[in-house]
C-alpha positions in Angstrom: -17.2 -17.0 19.2 -14.1 -16.6 16.7 -14.8 -16.1 12.9 -13.0 -17.5 10.4 -13.4 -16.5 6.3 -12.7 -19.8 3.9 -9.5 -19.3 2.0 -9.6 -18.0 -1.4 -10.5 -20.8 -3.8 -8.0 -19.8 -6.3 -4.4 -18.3 -5.9 -4.9 -14.5 -7.1 -1.3 -14.0 -8.0 -0.8 -16.8 -10.0 -4.1 -16.4 -11.9 -3.0 -12.6 -12.9 0.7 -12.5 -12.3 0.5 -8.9 -12.9 -1.4 -8.4 -9.2 1.8 -10.1 -7.8 2.5 -7.6 -4.9 -0.5 -5.7 -5.0 -2.0 -8.0 -2.1 -3.1 -6.1 1.5 -3.9 -7.3 4.6 -7.2 -6.4 5.9 -9.0 -6.9 9.2 -12.3 -7.6 9.3 -14.0 -7.0 12.4 -17.1 -9.3 12.4 -19.5 -7.4 14.5 -22.2 -9.8 15.8 -25.1 -9.0 18.3 -23.6 -9.1 21.8 -23.0 -7.1 25.2 -19.5 -5.5 25.1 -18.7 -3.4 28.4 -17.0 -0.1 28.0 -13.5 -2.1 28.4 -14.1 -4.3 25.2 -13.8 -3.5 21.6 -17.4 -3.2 20.2 -19.4 -1.6 17.7 -22.2 0.6 18.8 -21.4 -0.7 22.2 -20.6 1.5 25.4 -17.4 3.5 25.6 -14.5 4.0 27.7 -15.3 7.4 28.2 -14.0 9.5 31.5 -16.6 10.5 33.4 -15.5 13.8 33.8 -15.0 14.7 30.0 -18.2 16.5 28.2 -19.8 14.3 25.6 -19.3 15.3 21.9 -22.5 16.9 20.3 -22.9 17.6 16.6 -23.6 21.5 16.2 -24.5 21.6 12.4 -28.2 23.3 11.6 -28.6 21.3 8.5 -29.8 17.8 9.6 -32.2 16.2 6.8 -35.7 16.1 8.0 -35.4 18.2 11.4 -36.4 21.6 12.1 -35.0 21.8 15.6 -31.2 22.9 15.2 -30.4 21.9 18.9 -27.5 19.9 19.0 -27.0 16.2 18.5 -25.6 14.0 21.1 -23.0 11.9 19.0 -23.3 8.3 18.7 -20.9 5.6 19.4 -20.0 3.7 16.2 -16.9 1.7 17.1 -14.2 1.4 20.1 -11.0 -0.9 19.2 -8.4 -1.5 21.6 -5.0 -2.0 20.1 -4.4 -5.2 22.1 -7.5 -6.9 19.4 -6.0 -4.5 16.5 -2.6 -3.6 16.5 -2.5 -2.7 13.0 -4.4 0.7 13.4 -2.1 3.6 13.5 -2.3 4.4 17.2 -0.4 7.8 18.3 2.3 7.5 20.8 0.7 6.6 24.6 -2.8 5.7 23.0 -4.3 2.3 23.1 -8.3 3.0 22.3 -9.8 3.9 19.0 -13.3 5.4 19.1 -15.4 6.4 16.4 -18.5 8.3 17.0 -20.8 10.0 14.4 -24.1 12.1 14.2 -27.2 10.0 13.6 -28.1 12.3 10.9 -27.5 12.7 7.3 -26.3 16.1 6.5 -28.0 18.1 3.6 -24.9 19.8 3.1 -23.0 16.4 1.9 -25.5 13.5 2.6 -23.3 12.0 5.0 -22.9 11.7 8.4 -20.5 13.8 10.6 -17.6 11.0 11.9 -15.5 12.1 14.8 -12.4 10.0 15.8 -10.9 10.1 19.2 -7.6 8.6 20.6 -7.3 7.5 24.4 -5.0 6.0 26.9 -7.0 3.3 28.6 -4.4 3.5 31.7 -5.3 6.9 32.5 -9.1 6.7 32.5 -10.1 5.9 36.2 -13.8 6.8 36.6 -15.9 5.9 33.7 -18.8 7.6 32.5 -22.0 5.8 33.3 -24.7 6.8 31.1 -23.9 7.9 27.7 -26.0 10.9 26.4 -28.8 9.8 24.1 -29.3 12.1 20.8 -33.0 14.0 20.6 -33.8 12.2 17.4 -32.0 10.0 15.1 -32.2 8.9 11.7 -33.5 5.1 10.8 -30.4 2.9 10.5 -27.8 5.2 12.3 -28.2 3.9 16.0 -26.4 0.7 15.9 -27.1 -2.6 17.8 -24.3 -3.1 20.4 -21.9 -5.8 18.8 -18.9 -7.4 20.0 -16.1 -7.8 17.6 -13.9 -11.0 16.2 -10.9 -9.5 14.5 -9.3 -11.4 11.6 -6.7 -11.2 9.4 -7.5 -11.8 5.6 -5.4 -11.1 2.3 -7.1 -8.7 -0.3 -6.6 -7.9 -3.8 -8.0 -4.5 -5.2 -11.1 -4.2 -6.5 -11.4 -4.3 -10.6 -11.6 -0.5 -10.8 -8.7 -0.5 -9.5 -7.4 -3.1 -11.5 -8.7 -2.0 -14.6 -6.0 -2.4 -17.1 -6.5 -6.4 -16.2 -10.5 -6.2 -17.3 -9.8 -8.0 -20.2 -7.8 -10.7 -19.0 -10.1 -11.1 -16.0 -13.3 -11.3 -17.7 -11.7 -14.1 -20.2 -10.6 -15.9 -16.9 -14.5 -15.8 -15.7 -15.6 -16.8 -18.9 -13.8 -19.6 -18.9 -15.0 -20.8 -15.9 -17.4 -24.1 -16.0 -20.9 -23.2 -15.5 -20.9 -25.0 -11.8 -18.5 -22.6 -10.7 -19.8 -19.2 -10.2 -16.8 -17.6 -9.3 -16.2 -13.7 -9.9 -12.6 -11.7 -9.2 -14.9 -8.8 -8.0 -17.0 -10.6 -5.5 -14.6 -13.7 -4.6 -10.8 -12.7 -4.8 -10.6 -9.1 -4.8 -11.8 -6.6 -1.7 -13.5 -8.3 1.7 -16.6 -6.5 1.9 -17.8 -5.6 5.5 -16.7 -3.4 8.6 -13.1 -3.6 8.7 -9.5 -1.9 9.3 -7.3 -1.3 6.5 -6.6 -3.1 3.3 -8.3 -1.7 0.3 -11.6 -0.2 -0.2 -14.7 -1.7 -1.1 -16.1 1.5 -3.0 -20.1 1.1 -3.6 -19.3 3.7 -6.7 -16.4 4.8 -8.3 -13.2 5.3 -6.2 -12.5 8.8 -4.7 -8.9 10.5 -4.2 -9.0 11.8 -0.6 -6.8 14.6 0.3 -6.2 16.1 3.4 -6.3 20.4 3.6 -2.2 20.3 2.9 -2.9 17.9 -0.2 -1.6 15.0 1.1 -3.0 11.6 -0.1 -4.7 10.3 3.0 -4.6 6.4 3.6 -7.6 3.9 4.2 -8.2 3.8 8.3 -11.4 1.9 8.3 -14.6 1.3 7.0 -17.9 1.4 8.6 -20.3 -1.1 6.4 -24.4 -1.6 6.4 -23.9 -5.3 5.2 -20.9 -7.6 6.0 -21.6 -9.5 2.6 -24.1 -9.5 0.2 -25.7 -12.5 -1.9 -23.3 -12.0 -4.7 -20.0 -12.4 -2.4 -21.6 -14.6 0.2 -20.4 -17.9 -0.9 -16.7 -16.5 -0.1 -16.9 -14.3 2.3 -19.6 -15.8 5.0 -17.6 -17.3 7.7 -16.8 -21.0 8.0 -18.8 -21.0 11.5 -22.1 -19.3 9.6 -21.7 -21.5 6.3 -25.1 -23.2 7.5 -26.7 -19.7 6.7 -25.8 -19.8 2.9 -28.6 -22.8 2.4 -32.1 -22.7 2.7 -31.9 -21.2 6.1 -30.2 -18.2 4.7 -31.2 -15.0 6.5 -31.0 -11.5 4.7 -31.0 -9.8 8.4 -27.6 -11.7 9.0 -26.2 -9.2 6.3 -26.2 -6.1 8.5 -25.5 -7.4 12.4 -25.8 -4.3 13.5 -28.8 -3.2 12.0 -27.3 0.2 10.4 -28.1 1.3 6.9 -26.1 3.7 5.5 -28.1 5.3 2.3 -29.0 2.2 0.0 -26.6 -0.3 1.9 -23.8 1.9 1.6 -20.6 2.3 3.5 -18.8 5.4 5.5 -14.9 5.2 4.6 -12.4 6.6 6.9 -9.3 8.2 5.9 -6.3 9.5 7.9 -3.2 11.6 7.0 0.0 10.4 8.9 1.7 13.5 7.4 0.1 16.2 8.9 1.2 16.6 13.0 -2.6 16.6 14.1 -3.4 13.4 12.3 -6.7 14.4 10.7 -9.7 12.1 9.6 -11.8 12.6 7.0 -15.2 10.4 6.2 -16.6 9.4 2.8 -19.8 7.9 2.5 -21.2 5.7 -1.1 -24.4 3.9 -1.2 -26.0 2.9 -4.9 
């Protein structure tokens, strides 16, 4: 099912002329429970993995709450085909992006280890039939298989990035009628949820992410525990699911993939396109 985000209730650049030109396009992936195949874009679904290629394992010995140091099989998080999200920076010859993570928080930095692979689907003749399962995992790190419904939306930076407009934004919010419960942060700025590109919906303070060669890295994608929260739902719940906003609203719908990063946090992936090997770095935040 195609999912459609309602239009913004206000023209942001008209309200705040200083933000003209600050808009970015993000691709909301809209994961919803389903039965994807290896040839589909998916979250938590089976991957297009060559039968003769070894699976990836996390060899770390600092898995939190796990005394056994044996390798942990990495878990599929996202598979995205270029035909569905061409906005991803696919390297030449690749048309599939695969994201896996270790289903454990690591004691050294309290975030999951994330790996990104780029593939050419045309050269995968025989697909791995059975994906290795981790011997153990933390609760909330094994995603439910979901199909994706990519949608492009326009975003503006969160208030932390637009801090110089804080006073102006506050005055505008105070001027609204009591019946207009709109907020710049929740309804006009950054799209929440699992998405590709756009502005980062930081749970805490923004972080400057640089590669080992000090290049500033760009936001690749976000993996979110929730697609929206009660504060942002009035703007970001798709039109096709607006009936969930009333008395029938089910909080479990906020996290359709059934993952929980810390306390409803997110994992952000950043890529450096200046380095030849295009390194990817993961950053996690939660409240």
